[in-house]
C-alpha positions as CSV (number, residue, x, y, z in Angstrom):
1,M,17.5,5.7,-8.6
2,D,17.3,2.2,-6.7
3,I,14.7,0.3,-6.0
4,D,14.6,1.0,-2.2
5,E,14.2,4.2,-3.2
6,Q,11.7,3.8,-5.3
7,V,9.7,1.4,-2.9
8,A,10.3,3.9,-0.3
9,I,8.5,6.8,-2.2
10,F,5.4,4.4,-2.9
11,L,5.3,3.4,0.9
12,H,5.6,7.0,1.9
13,I,2.9,8.1,-0.4
14,I,0.5,5.3,0.3
15,A,0.8,5.8,3.9
16,H,0.6,9.5,4.3
17,N,-1.4,10.5,1.5
18,V,0.9,13.1,1.1
19,K,1.0,15.4,-2.3
20,N,3.6,14.8,-5.6
21,R,4.7,18.3,-4.1
22,V,5.6,16.8,-0.8
23,M,7.9,14.0,-1.7
24,I,9.2,16.8,-4.0
25,C,10.7,18.2,-1.3
26,R,11.4,15.1,0.9
27,F,12.9,12.9,-1.5
28,Y,14.7,16.0,-4.1
29,H,13.5,15.0,-7.3
30,S,11.7,16.3,-9.8
31,G,7.5,15.6,-9.5
32,E,7.5,13.9,-13.3
33,T,10.4,11.4,-11.4
34,I,8.3,11.0,-8.1
35,S,5.0,9.6,-10.3
36,R,6.9,7.5,-12.8
37,Y,8.7,5.7,-10.0
38,F,5.1,5.8,-8.2
39,S,3.2,4.1,-10.8
40,R,6.2,1.9,-11.6
41,V,6.1,0.3,-8.2
42,C,2.3,0.3,-8.7
43,N,1.9,-1.7,-11.4
44,A,4.5,-4.3,-10.1
45,V,2.2,-4.5,-6.6
46,I,-0.7,-5.0,-8.8
47,R,0.7,-7.3,-10.9
48,L,2.5,-9.5,-7.6
49,H,-0.7,-8.9,-6.4
50,S,-1.7,-12.8,-5.8
51,H,2.0,-13.1,-4.4
52,L,2.0,-10.6,-2.2
53,L,-1.7,-10.5,-0.8
54,K,-3.6,-12.6,1.0
55,K,-6.8,-13.5,-0.2
56,P,-9.7,-12.8,2.9
57,E,-11.1,-15.8,4.3
58,P,-14.7,-15.8,5.4
59,V,-15.3,-16.4,9.7
60,P,-17.4,-19.1,10.4
61,E,-20.9,-17.8,12.1
62,D,-20.0,-19.9,14.9
63,S,-16.7,-18.7,15.5
64,N,-15.4,-17.8,19.6
65,D,-12.7,-16.1,18.3
66,Q,-12.9,-12.6,21.1
67,K,-11.6,-10.1,18.0
68,W,-14.9,-11.1,16.0
69,K,-17.5,-10.2,18.7
70,W,-18.3,-6.8,17.9
71,F,-19.1,-8.1,14.4
72,K,-22.0,-10.9,15.2
73,E,-25.8,-9.7,14.1
74,L,-27.8,-9.1,17.1
């Protein structure tokens, strides 16, 4: 199985919250294979999290950005 299919399986499971049995039917691989490659991609994402995921930046209290107006304390 190539890396594109492994990542597709991982993203499909994460995005749609589907079970292993559904993935067996969709990708025509055994449950063990689906599980093995999901774990491999998940471990790779965890190891690369500092490069893949952005650290959150706090929103300043005096921010006038409209998207944050709903989160201000009254």
